[in-house]
Structures are given as structure tokens and as C-alpha cells.
mmCIF entry with sequence, helices, sheets and N, C-alpha, C, O atoms, coordinates in Angstrom:
data_MODEL
# 
_entry.id   MODEL 
# 
_entity.id                         1 
_entity.type                       polymer 
_entity.pdbx_number_of_molecules   1 
# 
_entity_poly.entity_id                      1 
_entity_poly.type                           'polypeptide(L)' 
_entity_poly.nstd_linkage                   no 
_entity_poly.nstd_monomer                   no 
_entity_poly.pdbx_seq_one_letter_code       MSIKKKLPFKICQTCNLEFNWRKKWKRDWDNVKYCSERCRRNKK 
_entity_poly.pdbx_seq_one_letter_code_can   MSIKKKLPFKICQTCNLEFNWRKKWKRDWDNVKYCSERCRRNKK 
_entity_poly.pdbx_strand_id                 A 
# 
loop_
_entity_poly_seq.entity_id 
_entity_poly_seq.num 
_entity_poly_seq.mon_id 
_entity_poly_seq.hetero 
1 1  MET n 
1 2  SER n 
1 3  ILE n 
1 4  LYS n 
1 5  LYS n 
1 6  LYS n 
1 7  LEU n 
1 8  PRO n 
1 9  PHE n 
1 10 LYS n 
1 11 ILE n 
1 12 CYS n 
1 13 GLN n 
1 14 THR n 
1 15 CYS n 
1 16 ASN n 
1 17 LEU n 
1 18 GLU n 
1 19 PHE n 
1 20 ASN n 
1 21 TRP n 
1 22 ARG n 
1 23 LYS n 
1 24 LYS n 
1 25 TRP n 
1 26 LYS n 
1 27 ARG n 
1 28 ASP n 
1 29 TRP n 
1 30 ASP n 
1 31 ASN n 
1 32 VAL n 
1 33 LYS n 
1 34 TYR n 
1 35 CYS n 
1 36 SER n 
1 37 GLU n 
1 38 ARG n 
1 39 CYS n 
1 40 ARG n 
1 41 ARG n 
1 42 ASN n 
1 43 LYS n 
1 44 LYS n 
# 
_struct_asym.id          A 
_struct_asym.entity_id   1 
# 
loop_
_struct_conf.conf_type_id 
_struct_conf.id 
_struct_conf.pdbx_PDB_helix_id 
_struct_conf.beg_label_comp_id 
_struct_conf.beg_label_asym_id 
_struct_conf.beg_label_seq_id 
_struct_conf.pdbx_beg_PDB_ins_code 
_struct_conf.end_label_comp_id 
_struct_conf.end_label_asym_id 
_struct_conf.end_label_seq_id 
_struct_conf.pdbx_end_PDB_ins_code 
_struct_conf.beg_auth_comp_id 
_struct_conf.beg_auth_asym_id 
_struct_conf.beg_auth_seq_id 
_struct_conf.end_auth_comp_id 
_struct_conf.end_auth_asym_id 
_struct_conf.end_auth_seq_id 
_struct_conf.pdbx_PDB_helix_class 
_struct_conf.details 
_struct_conf.pdbx_PDB_helix_length 
HELX_P HELX_P1 AA1 LYS A 23 ? TRP A 25 ? LYS A 23 TRP A 25 5 ? 3 
HELX_P HELX_P2 AA2 TRP A 29 ? ASN A 31 ? TRP A 29 ASN A 31 5 ? 3 
HELX_P HELX_P3 AA3 GLU A 37 ? ARG A 41 ? GLU A 37 ARG A 41 1 ? 5 
# 
_struct_conf_type.id          HELX_P 
_struct_conf_type.criteria    ? 
_struct_conf_type.reference   ? 
# 
_struct_sheet.id               AA1 
_struct_sheet.type             ? 
_struct_sheet.number_strands   2 
_struct_sheet.details          ? 
# 
_struct_sheet_order.sheet_id     AA1 
_struct_sheet_order.range_id_1   1 
_struct_sheet_order.range_id_2   2 
_struct_sheet_order.offset       ? 
_struct_sheet_order.sense        anti-parallel 
# 
loop_
_struct_sheet_range.sheet_id 
_struct_sheet_range.id 
_struct_sheet_range.beg_label_comp_id 
_struct_sheet_range.beg_label_asym_id 
_struct_sheet_range.beg_label_seq_id 
_struct_sheet_range.pdbx_beg_PDB_ins_code 
_struct_sheet_range.end_label_comp_id 
_struct_sheet_range.end_label_asym_id 
_struct_sheet_range.end_label_seq_id 
_struct_sheet_range.pdbx_end_PDB_ins_code 
_struct_sheet_range.beg_auth_comp_id 
_struct_sheet_range.beg_auth_asym_id 
_struct_sheet_range.beg_auth_seq_id 
_struct_sheet_range.end_auth_comp_id 
_struct_sheet_range.end_auth_asym_id 
_struct_sheet_range.end_auth_seq_id 
AA1 1 PHE A 9  ? ILE A 11 ? PHE A 9  ILE A 11 
AA1 2 GLU A 18 ? ASN A 20 ? GLU A 18 ASN A 20 
# 
loop_
_atom_site.group_PDB 
_atom_site.id 
_atom_site.type_symbol 
_atom_site.label_atom_id 
_atom_site.label_alt_id 
_atom_site.label_comp_id 
_atom_site.label_asym_id 
_atom_site.label_entity_id 
_atom_site.label_seq_id 
_atom_site.pdbx_PDB_ins_code 
_atom_site.Cartn_x 
_atom_site.Cartn_y 
_atom_site.Cartn_z 
_atom_site.occupancy 
_atom_site.B_iso_or_equiv 
_atom_site.pdbx_formal_charge 
_atom_site.auth_seq_id 
_atom_site.auth_comp_id 
_atom_site.auth_asym_id 
_atom_site.auth_atom_id 
_atom_site.pdbx_PDB_model_num 
ATOM 1   N N  . MET A 1 1  ? 170.932 -34.150 104.243 1.00 0.00 ? 1  MET A N  1 
ATOM 2   C CA . MET A 1 1  ? 171.491 -33.095 103.415 1.00 0.00 ? 1  MET A CA 1 
ATOM 3   C C  . MET A 1 1  ? 171.068 -33.321 101.966 1.00 0.00 ? 1  MET A C  1 
ATOM 4   O O  . MET A 1 1  ? 171.255 -34.409 101.421 1.00 0.00 ? 1  MET A O  1 
ATOM 5   N N  . SER A 1 2  ? 170.515 -32.320 101.364 1.00 0.00 ? 2  SER A N  1 
ATOM 6   C CA . SER A 1 2  ? 170.078 -32.442 99.975  1.00 0.00 ? 2  SER A CA 1 
ATOM 7   C C  . SER A 1 2  ? 171.158 -31.912 99.032  1.00 0.00 ? 2  SER A C  1 
ATOM 8   O O  . SER A 1 2  ? 171.877 -30.962 99.344  1.00 0.00 ? 2  SER A O  1 
ATOM 9   N N  . ILE A 1 3  ? 171.244 -32.537 97.904  1.00 0.00 ? 3  ILE A N  1 
ATOM 10  C CA . ILE A 1 3  ? 172.208 -32.117 96.892  1.00 0.00 ? 3  ILE A CA 1 
ATOM 11  C C  . ILE A 1 3  ? 171.440 -31.399 95.790  1.00 0.00 ? 3  ILE A C  1 
ATOM 12  O O  . ILE A 1 3  ? 170.537 -31.968 95.176  1.00 0.00 ? 3  ILE A O  1 
ATOM 13  N N  . LYS A 1 4  ? 171.802 -30.166 95.552  1.00 0.00 ? 4  LYS A N  1 
ATOM 14  C CA . LYS A 1 4  ? 171.125 -29.401 94.502  1.00 0.00 ? 4  LYS A CA 1 
ATOM 15  C C  . LYS A 1 4  ? 171.706 -29.756 93.148  1.00 0.00 ? 4  LYS A C  1 
ATOM 16  O O  . LYS A 1 4  ? 172.922 -29.801 92.966  1.00 0.00 ? 4  LYS A O  1 
ATOM 17  N N  . LYS A 1 5  ? 170.838 -30.001 92.226  1.00 0.00 ? 5  LYS A N  1 
ATOM 18  C CA . LYS A 1 5  ? 171.264 -30.224 90.849  1.00 0.00 ? 5  LYS A CA 1 
ATOM 19  C C  . LYS A 1 5  ? 171.548 -28.869 90.222  1.00 0.00 ? 5  LYS A C  1 
ATOM 20  O O  . LYS A 1 5  ? 171.192 -27.830 90.777  1.00 0.00 ? 5  LYS A O  1 
ATOM 21  N N  . LYS A 1 6  ? 172.172 -28.888 89.094  1.00 0.00 ? 6  LYS A N  1 
ATOM 22  C CA . LYS A 1 6  ? 172.376 -27.624 88.384  1.00 0.00 ? 6  LYS A CA 1 
ATOM 23  C C  . LYS A 1 6  ? 171.033 -27.174 87.843  1.00 0.00 ? 6  LYS A C  1 
ATOM 24  O O  . LYS A 1 6  ? 170.465 -27.800 86.949  1.00 0.00 ? 6  LYS A O  1 
ATOM 25  N N  . LEU A 1 7  ? 170.542 -26.095 88.390  1.00 0.00 ? 7  LEU A N  1 
ATOM 26  C CA . LEU A 1 7  ? 169.233 -25.587 88.008  1.00 0.00 ? 7  LEU A CA 1 
ATOM 27  C C  . LEU A 1 7  ? 169.369 -24.626 86.835  1.00 0.00 ? 7  LEU A C  1 
ATOM 28  O O  . LEU A 1 7  ? 170.392 -23.957 86.691  1.00 0.00 ? 7  LEU A O  1 
ATOM 29  N N  . PRO A 1 8  ? 168.339 -24.558 85.998  1.00 0.00 ? 8  PRO A N  1 
ATOM 30  C CA . PRO A 1 8  ? 168.378 -23.599 84.888  1.00 0.00 ? 8  PRO A CA 1 
ATOM 31  C C  . PRO A 1 8  ? 168.394 -22.160 85.417  1.00 0.00 ? 8  PRO A C  1 
ATOM 32  O O  . PRO A 1 8  ? 167.918 -21.887 86.519  1.00 0.00 ? 8  PRO A O  1 
ATOM 33  N N  . PHE A 1 9  ? 168.930 -21.281 84.641  1.00 0.00 ? 9  PHE A N  1 
ATOM 34  C CA . PHE A 1 9  ? 168.946 -19.879 85.047  1.00 0.00 ? 9  PHE A CA 1 
ATOM 35  C C  . PHE A 1 9  ? 168.581 -18.997 83.867  1.00 0.00 ? 9  PHE A C  1 
ATOM 36  O O  . PHE A 1 9  ? 168.630 -19.415 82.710  1.00 0.00 ? 9  PHE A O  1 
ATOM 37  N N  . LYS A 1 10 ? 168.217 -17.777 84.189  1.00 0.00 ? 10 LYS A N  1 
ATOM 38  C CA . LYS A 1 10 ? 167.913 -16.752 83.186  1.00 0.00 ? 10 LYS A CA 1 
ATOM 39  C C  . LYS A 1 10 ? 168.566 -15.456 83.628  1.00 0.00 ? 10 LYS A C  1 
ATOM 40  O O  . LYS A 1 10 ? 169.079 -15.349 84.741  1.00 0.00 ? 10 LYS A O  1 
ATOM 41  N N  . ILE A 1 11 ? 168.539 -14.480 82.745  1.00 0.00 ? 11 ILE A N  1 
ATOM 42  C CA . ILE A 1 11 ? 169.055 -13.145 83.041  1.00 0.00 ? 11 ILE A CA 1 
ATOM 43  C C  . ILE A 1 11 ? 167.860 -12.212 83.210  1.00 0.00 ? 11 ILE A C  1 
ATOM 44  O O  . ILE A 1 11 ? 166.984 -12.143 82.348  1.00 0.00 ? 11 ILE A O  1 
ATOM 45  N N  . CYS A 1 12 ? 167.838 -11.507 84.315  1.00 0.00 ? 12 CYS A N  1 
ATOM 46  C CA . CYS A 1 12 ? 166.745 -10.572 84.592  1.00 0.00 ? 12 CYS A CA 1 
ATOM 47  C C  . CYS A 1 12 ? 166.784 -9.430  83.575  1.00 0.00 ? 12 CYS A C  1 
ATOM 48  O O  . CYS A 1 12 ? 167.852 -8.892  83.286  1.00 0.00 ? 12 CYS A O  1 
ATOM 49  N N  . GLN A 1 13 ? 165.641 -9.067  83.044  1.00 0.00 ? 13 GLN A N  1 
ATOM 50  C CA . GLN A 1 13 ? 165.569 -8.011  82.028  1.00 0.00 ? 13 GLN A CA 1 
ATOM 51  C C  . GLN A 1 13 ? 165.735 -6.613  82.612  1.00 0.00 ? 13 GLN A C  1 
ATOM 52  O O  . GLN A 1 13 ? 165.969 -5.657  81.872  1.00 0.00 ? 13 GLN A O  1 
ATOM 53  N N  . THR A 1 14 ? 165.615 -6.483  83.928  1.00 0.00 ? 14 THR A N  1 
ATOM 54  C CA . THR A 1 14 ? 165.755 -5.176  84.556  1.00 0.00 ? 14 THR A CA 1 
ATOM 55  C C  . THR A 1 14 ? 167.162 -4.945  85.094  1.00 0.00 ? 14 THR A C  1 
ATOM 56  O O  . THR A 1 14 ? 167.799 -3.943  84.771  1.00 0.00 ? 14 THR A O  1 
ATOM 57  N N  . CYS A 1 15 ? 167.646 -5.880  85.918  1.00 0.00 ? 15 CYS A N  1 
ATOM 58  C CA . CYS A 1 15 ? 168.943 -5.684  86.582  1.00 0.00 ? 15 CYS A CA 1 
ATOM 59  C C  . CYS A 1 15 ? 170.094 -6.427  85.908  1.00 0.00 ? 15 CYS A C  1 
ATOM 60  O O  . CYS A 1 15 ? 171.252 -6.245  86.286  1.00 0.00 ? 15 CYS A O  1 
ATOM 61  N N  . ASN A 1 16 ? 169.790 -7.258  84.916  1.00 0.00 ? 16 ASN A N  1 
ATOM 62  C CA . ASN A 1 16 ? 170.791 -8.021  84.159  1.00 0.00 ? 16 ASN A CA 1 
ATOM 63  C C  . ASN A 1 16 ? 171.611 -8.990  85.005  1.00 0.00 ? 16 ASN A C  1 
ATOM 64  O O  . ASN A 1 16 ? 172.739 -9.323  84.642  1.00 0.00 ? 16 ASN A O  1 
ATOM 65  N N  . LEU A 1 17 ? 171.058 -9.443  86.127  1.00 0.00 ? 17 LEU A N  1 
ATOM 66  C CA . LEU A 1 17 ? 171.709 -10.454 86.950  1.00 0.00 ? 17 LEU A CA 1 
ATOM 67  C C  . LEU A 1 17 ? 171.087 -11.812 86.670  1.00 0.00 ? 17 LEU A C  1 
ATOM 68  O O  . LEU A 1 17 ? 169.933 -11.913 86.255  1.00 0.00 ? 17 LEU A O  1 
ATOM 69  N N  . GLU A 1 18 ? 171.876 -12.851 86.907  1.00 0.00 ? 18 GLU A N  1 
ATOM 70  C CA . GLU A 1 18 ? 171.362 -14.210 86.731  1.00 0.00 ? 18 GLU A CA 1 
ATOM 71  C C  . GLU A 1 18 ? 170.452 -14.568 87.896  1.00 0.00 ? 18 GLU A C  1 
ATOM 72  O O  . GLU A 1 18 ? 170.699 -14.170 89.035  1.00 0.00 ? 18 GLU A O  1 
ATOM 73  N N  . PHE A 1 19 ? 169.404 -15.318 87.606  1.00 0.00 ? 19 PHE A N  1 
ATOM 74  C CA . PHE A 1 19 ? 168.582 -15.880 88.673  1.00 0.00 ? 19 PHE A CA 1 
ATOM 75  C C  . PHE A 1 19 ? 168.233 -17.311 88.315  1.00 0.00 ? 19 PHE A C  1 
ATOM 76  O O  . PHE A 1 19 ? 168.055 -17.646 87.144  1.00 0.00 ? 19 PHE A O  1 
ATOM 77  N N  . ASN A 1 20 ? 168.135 -18.153 89.339  1.00 0.00 ? 20 ASN A N  1 
ATOM 78  C CA . ASN A 1 20 ? 167.900 -19.582 89.151  1.00 0.00 ? 20 ASN A CA 1 
ATOM 79  C C  . ASN A 1 20 ? 166.429 -19.930 89.206  1.00 0.00 ? 20 ASN A C  1 
ATOM 80  O O  . ASN A 1 20 ? 165.597 -19.190 89.730  1.00 0.00 ? 20 ASN A O  1 
ATOM 81  N N  . TRP A 1 21 ? 166.149 -21.085 88.645  1.00 0.00 ? 21 TRP A N  1 
ATOM 82  C CA . TRP A 1 21 ? 164.814 -21.664 88.668  1.00 0.00 ? 21 TRP A CA 1 
ATOM 83  C C  . TRP A 1 21 ? 164.353 -21.835 90.111  1.00 0.00 ? 21 TRP A C  1 
ATOM 84  O O  . TRP A 1 21 ? 165.143 -22.214 90.976  1.00 0.00 ? 21 TRP A O  1 
ATOM 85  N N  . ARG A 1 22 ? 163.086 -21.559 90.371  1.00 0.00 ? 22 ARG A N  1 
ATOM 86  C CA . ARG A 1 22 ? 162.485 -21.773 91.691  1.00 0.00 ? 22 ARG A CA 1 
ATOM 87  C C  . ARG A 1 22 ? 161.261 -22.649 91.537  1.00 0.00 ? 22 ARG A C  1 
ATOM 88  O O  . ARG A 1 22 ? 160.600 -22.653 90.499  1.00 0.00 ? 22 ARG A O  1 
ATOM 89  N N  . LYS A 1 23 ? 160.977 -23.382 92.582  1.00 0.00 ? 23 LYS A N  1 
ATOM 90  C CA . LYS A 1 23 ? 159.845 -24.309 92.532  1.00 0.00 ? 23 LYS A CA 1 
ATOM 91  C C  . LYS A 1 23 ? 158.535 -23.578 92.241  1.00 0.00 ? 23 LYS A C  1 
ATOM 92  O O  . LYS A 1 23 ? 157.677 -24.111 91.537  1.00 0.00 ? 23 LYS A O  1 
ATOM 93  N N  . LYS A 1 24 ? 158.370 -22.370 92.771  1.00 0.00 ? 24 LYS A N  1 
ATOM 94  C CA . LYS A 1 24 ? 157.118 -21.633 92.540  1.00 0.00 ? 24 LYS A CA 1 
ATOM 95  C C  . LYS A 1 24 ? 156.945 -21.220 91.076  1.00 0.00 ? 24 LYS A C  1 
ATOM 96  O O  . LYS A 1 24 ? 155.836 -20.890 90.654  1.00 0.00 ? 24 LYS A O  1 
ATOM 97  N N  . TRP A 1 25 ? 158.036 -21.236 90.298  1.00 0.00 ? 25 TRP A N  1 
ATOM 98  C CA . TRP A 1 25 ? 157.965 -20.901 88.874  1.00 0.00 ? 25 TRP A CA 1 
ATOM 99  C C  . TRP A 1 25 ? 157.848 -22.140 88.000  1.00 0.00 ? 25 TRP A C  1 
ATOM 100 O O  . TRP A 1 25 ? 157.937 -22.048 86.776  1.00 0.00 ? 25 TRP A O  1 
ATOM 101 N N  . LYS A 1 26 ? 157.652 -23.278 88.608  1.00 0.00 ? 26 LYS A N  1 
ATOM 102 C CA . LYS A 1 26 ? 157.670 -24.563 87.901  1.00 0.00 ? 26 LYS A CA 1 
ATOM 103 C C  . LYS A 1 26 ? 156.784 -24.585 86.660  1.00 0.00 ? 26 LYS A C  1 
ATOM 104 O O  . LYS A 1 26 ? 157.231 -24.998 85.590  1.00 0.00 ? 26 LYS A O  1 
ATOM 105 N N  . ARG A 1 27 ? 155.545 -24.150 86.790  1.00 0.00 ? 27 ARG A N  1 
ATOM 106 C CA . ARG A 1 27 ? 154.590 -24.208 85.674  1.00 0.00 ? 27 ARG A CA 1 
ATOM 107 C C  . ARG A 1 27 ? 154.758 -23.071 84.679  1.00 0.00 ? 27 ARG A C  1 
ATOM 108 O O  . ARG A 1 27 ? 154.288 -23.167 83.545  1.00 0.00 ? 27 ARG A O  1 
ATOM 109 N N  . ASP A 1 28 ? 155.419 -22.004 85.083  1.00 0.00 ? 28 ASP A N  1 
ATOM 110 C CA . ASP A 1 28 ? 155.462 -20.791 84.262  1.00 0.00 ? 28 ASP A CA 1 
ATOM 111 C C  . ASP A 1 28 ? 156.889 -20.333 83.924  1.00 0.00 ? 28 ASP A C  1 
ATOM 112 O O  . ASP A 1 28 ? 157.102 -19.166 83.595  1.00 0.00 ? 28 ASP A O  1 
ATOM 113 N N  . TRP A 1 29 ? 157.846 -21.230 84.003  1.00 0.00 ? 29 TRP A N  1 
ATOM 114 C CA . TRP A 1 29 ? 159.252 -20.858 83.816  1.00 0.00 ? 29 TRP A CA 1 
ATOM 115 C C  . TRP A 1 29 ? 159.508 -20.180 82.473  1.00 0.00 ? 29 TRP A C  1 
ATOM 116 O O  . TRP A 1 29 ? 160.330 -19.266 82.400  1.00 0.00 ? 29 TRP A O  1 
ATOM 117 N N  . ASP A 1 30 ? 158.841 -20.596 81.431  1.00 0.00 ? 30 ASP A N  1 
ATOM 118 C CA . ASP A 1 30 ? 159.052 -20.006 80.103  1.00 0.00 ? 30 ASP A CA 1 
ATOM 119 C C  . ASP A 1 30 ? 158.660 -18.535 80.044  1.00 0.00 ? 30 ASP A C  1 
ATOM 120 O O  . ASP A 1 30 ? 159.185 -17.788 79.218  1.00 0.00 ? 30 ASP A O  1 
ATOM 121 N N  . ASN A 1 31 ? 157.748 -18.112 80.908  1.00 0.00 ? 31 ASN A N  1 
ATOM 122 C CA . ASN A 1 31 ? 157.269 -16.728 80.898  1.00 0.00 ? 31 ASN A CA 1 
ATOM 123 C C  . ASN A 1 31 ? 157.923 -15.833 81.948  1.00 0.00 ? 31 ASN A C  1 
ATOM 124 O O  . ASN A 1 31 ? 157.661 -14.630 81.983  1.00 0.00 ? 31 ASN A O  1 
ATOM 125 N N  . VAL A 1 32 ? 158.768 -16.402 82.799  1.00 0.00 ? 32 VAL A N  1 
ATOM 126 C CA . VAL A 1 32 ? 159.422 -15.611 83.849  1.00 0.00 ? 32 VAL A CA 1 
ATOM 127 C C  . VAL A 1 32 ? 160.506 -14.745 83.210  1.00 0.00 ? 32 VAL A C  1 
ATOM 128 O O  . VAL A 1 32 ? 161.352 -15.242 82.467  1.00 0.00 ? 32 VAL A O  1 
ATOM 129 N N  . LYS A 1 33 ? 160.472 -13.439 83.506  1.00 0.00 ? 33 LYS A N  1 
ATOM 130 C CA . LYS A 1 33 ? 161.422 -12.500 82.904  1.00 0.00 ? 33 LYS A CA 1 
ATOM 131 C C  . LYS A 1 33 ? 162.227 -11.727 83.942  1.00 0.00 ? 33 LYS A C  1 
ATOM 132 O O  . LYS A 1 33 ? 163.305 -11.216 83.640  1.00 0.00 ? 33 LYS A O  1 
ATOM 133 N N  . TYR A 1 34 ? 161.708 -11.641 85.156  1.00 0.00 ? 34 TYR A N  1 
ATOM 134 C CA . TYR A 1 34 ? 162.322 -10.805 86.179  1.00 0.00 ? 34 TYR A CA 1 
ATOM 135 C C  . TYR A 1 34 ? 162.675 -11.642 87.405  1.00 0.00 ? 34 TYR A C  1 
ATOM 136 O O  . TYR A 1 34 ? 161.975 -12.602 87.728  1.00 0.00 ? 34 TYR A O  1 
ATOM 137 N N  . CYS A 1 35 ? 163.752 -11.281 88.083  1.00 0.00 ? 35 CYS A N  1 
ATOM 138 C CA . CYS A 1 35 ? 164.232 -12.056 89.223  1.00 0.00 ? 35 CYS A CA 1 
ATOM 139 C C  . CYS A 1 35 ? 163.415 -11.806 90.488  1.00 0.00 ? 35 CYS A C  1 
ATOM 140 O O  . CYS A 1 35 ? 163.435 -12.624 91.408  1.00 0.00 ? 35 CYS A O  1 
ATOM 141 N N  . SER A 1 36 ? 162.709 -10.703 90.541  1.00 0.00 ? 36 SER A N  1 
ATOM 142 C CA . SER A 1 36 ? 161.964 -10.370 91.756  1.00 0.00 ? 36 SER A CA 1 
ATOM 143 C C  . SER A 1 36 ? 160.773 -9.476  91.423  1.00 0.00 ? 36 SER A C  1 
ATOM 144 O O  . SER A 1 36 ? 160.646 -8.953  90.316  1.00 0.00 ? 36 SER A O  1 
ATOM 145 N N  . GLU A 1 37 ? 159.931 -9.324  92.394  1.00 0.00 ? 37 GLU A N  1 
ATOM 146 C CA . GLU A 1 37 ? 158.779 -8.433  92.256  1.00 0.00 ? 37 GLU A CA 1 
ATOM 147 C C  . GLU A 1 37 ? 159.255 -6.986  92.087  1.00 0.00 ? 37 GLU A C  1 
ATOM 148 O O  . GLU A 1 37 ? 158.664 -6.212  91.334  1.00 0.00 ? 37 GLU A O  1 
ATOM 149 N N  . ARG A 1 38 ? 160.305 -6.643  92.782  1.00 0.00 ? 38 ARG A N  1 
ATOM 150 C CA . ARG A 1 38 ? 160.867 -5.290  92.690  1.00 0.00 ? 38 ARG A CA 1 
ATOM 151 C C  . ARG A 1 38 ? 161.326 -4.981  91.263  1.00 0.00 ? 38 ARG A C  1 
ATOM 152 O O  . ARG A 1 38 ? 161.048 -3.901  90.742  1.00 0.00 ? 38 ARG A O  1 
ATOM 153 N N  . CYS A 1 39 ? 162.019 -5.913  90.640  1.00 0.00 ? 39 CYS A N  1 
ATOM 154 C CA . CYS A 1 39 ? 162.457 -5.711  89.250  1.00 0.00 ? 39 CYS A CA 1 
ATOM 155 C C  . CYS A 1 39 ? 161.266 -5.652  88.302  1.00 0.00 ? 39 CYS A C  1 
ATOM 156 O O  . CYS A 1 39 ? 161.264 -4.870  87.351  1.00 0.00 ? 39 CYS A O  1 
ATOM 157 N N  . ARG A 1 40 ? 160.273 -6.461  88.554  1.00 0.00 ? 40 ARG A N  1 
ATOM 158 C CA . ARG A 1 40 ? 159.090 -6.452  87.691  1.00 0.00 ? 40 ARG A CA 1 
ATOM 159 C C  . ARG A 1 40 ? 158.404 -5.092  87.740  1.00 0.00 ? 40 ARG A C  1 
ATOM 160 O O  . ARG A 1 40 ? 157.955 -4.586  86.711  1.00 0.00 ? 40 ARG A O  1 
ATOM 161 N N  . ARG A 1 41 ? 158.320 -4.496  88.933  1.00 0.00 ? 41 ARG A N  1 
ATOM 162 C CA . ARG A 1 41 ? 157.672 -3.192  89.073  1.00 0.00 ? 41 ARG A CA 1 
ATOM 163 C C  . ARG A 1 41 ? 158.511 -2.067  88.476  1.00 0.00 ? 41 ARG A C  1 
ATOM 164 O O  . ARG A 1 41 ? 157.964 -1.066  88.011  1.00 0.00 ? 41 ARG A O  1 
ATOM 165 N N  . ASN A 1 42 ? 159.817 -2.221  88.484  1.00 0.00 ? 42 ASN A N  1 
ATOM 166 C CA . ASN A 1 42 ? 160.725 -1.169  87.997  1.00 0.00 ? 42 ASN A CA 1 
ATOM 167 C C  . ASN A 1 42 ? 161.263 -1.457  86.610  1.00 0.00 ? 42 ASN A C  1 
ATOM 168 O O  . ASN A 1 42 ? 162.365 -1.030  86.265  1.00 0.00 ? 42 ASN A O  1 
ATOM 169 N N  . LYS A 1 43 ? 160.490 -2.179  85.812  1.00 0.00 ? 43 LYS A N  1 
ATOM 170 C CA . LYS A 1 43 ? 160.978 -2.533  84.479  1.00 0.00 ? 43 LYS A CA 1 
ATOM 171 C C  . LYS A 1 43 ? 161.270 -1.295  83.650  1.00 0.00 ? 43 LYS A C  1 
ATOM 172 O O  . LYS A 1 43 ? 160.655 -0.243  83.825  1.00 0.00 ? 43 LYS A O  1 
ATOM 173 N N  . LYS A 1 44 ? 162.199 -1.444  82.767  1.00 0.00 ? 44 LYS A N  1 
ATOM 174 C CA . LYS A 1 44 ? 162.675 -0.314  81.954  1.00 0.00 ? 44 LYS A CA 1 
ATOM 175 C C  . LYS A 1 44 ? 161.606 0.233   81.049  1.00 0.00 ? 44 LYS A C  1 
ATOM 176 O O  . LYS A 1 44 ? 161.853 1.183   80.305  1.00 0.00 ? 44 LYS A O  1 
# 
């Protein structure tokens, strides 16, 4: 059983919901603005 540490989070610029850090965003976390591809496509 793995114990998750408190991961950093951001607020999505489209839906205004919180989203947590993901391993695939490891190198680019500073530039991530949207929680999903759907939000990125439907940006305001």
C-alpha cells in the first residue's frame, strides 16, 4: 500500500476546480493551466 504525500494543486482556469500534480506533468508543472484536455480546448 502506498501512502500519498500532499501533492501540490492548482486551480483550473476554465472550470475553476482544483487539480493535483500528476507524474506526467513533472517537467512542465509551472506551465500547466488546465485540469484536462477538455478544459484546454474549451478555454474562455
